C-alpha positions in Angstrom: -21.8 175.8 -231.7 -25.4 175.8 -233.0 -28.0 178.4 -232.3 -29.9 176.6 -229.6 -33.2 177.8 -228.1 -34.7 177.5 -224.7 -36.8 174.3 -224.5 -34.9 172.5 -227.3 -33.8 168.9 -226.7 -30.2 168.3 -227.5 -27.7 165.5 -227.3 -24.3 166.0 -225.6 -21.2 163.9 -225.3 -20.8 163.7 -221.6 -17.8 162.4 -219.7 -18.5 160.7 -216.4 -16.9 162.8 -213.7 -16.2 159.7 -211.6 -14.5 157.7 -214.4 -12.8 160.0 -216.9 -12.4 157.4 -219.5 -16.2 156.8 -219.7 -18.3 159.0 -222.0 -21.8 158.6 -223.2 -24.3 160.4 -225.5 -26.9 161.9 -223.2 -30.2 163.7 -224.0 -30.5 167.2 -222.3 -32.6 170.3 -222.5 -31.5 173.9 -223.3 -32.8 176.2 -220.6 -32.2 179.7 -219.3 -29.3 179.8 -216.8 -31.0 180.1 -213.4 -28.5 182.6 -212.1 -28.1 184.6 -215.3 -31.2 184.7 -217.5 -29.3 186.2 -220.4 -27.3 183.0 -220.7 -28.3 179.5 -221.8 -27.5 176.4 -219.9 -27.9 172.7 -220.4 -30.1 170.8 -217.9 -28.6 167.4 -217.5 -28.6 164.9 -214.6 -30.7 167.3 -212.5 -28.1 170.0 -212.8 -27.5 173.2 -214.8 -24.3 173.3 -216.9 -23.5 176.7 -218.6 -23.6 176.3 -222.4 -20.0 177.0 -223.6 -18.5 177.2 -227.1 -16.4 174.1 -226.7 -19.3 171.9 -225.5 -20.1 168.9 -227.6 -23.8 169.7 -228.1 -25.8 168.5 -231.1 -29.4 168.8 -232.4 -29.7 165.1 -233.2 -28.5 161.8 -231.8 -26.9 160.9 -235.2 -24.7 164.0 -235.2 -23.5 163.3 -231.7 -22.9 159.6 -232.5 -20.8 160.5 -235.6 -18.4 162.6 -233.5 -18.5 160.1 -230.6 -17.4 157.4 -233.0 -14.6 159.5 -234.3 -13.3 160.4 -230.8 -13.7 157.0 -229.3 -12.7 154.8 -232.2 -11.4 151.8 -230.2 -10.9 149.7 -233.3 -7.7 151.7 -234.0 -6.1 149.9 -231.1 -6.7 146.4 -232.4 
């Protein structure tokens, strides 16, 4: 995981919680966790998500898109 800073805009691969097979690249912001100021969180869809080691968080859209295309390569099923 990168060394993200408060206020930094990032891109995340976000799975829709209502449709598990749907994922998108979303822009988010790195913020202080509101309940634990020593931790960072991602502010996305008007909610705070703790920043974890296994989160798919990227500094650029292009980086996120590269992994997204690897994970969701639907052409392999043709």
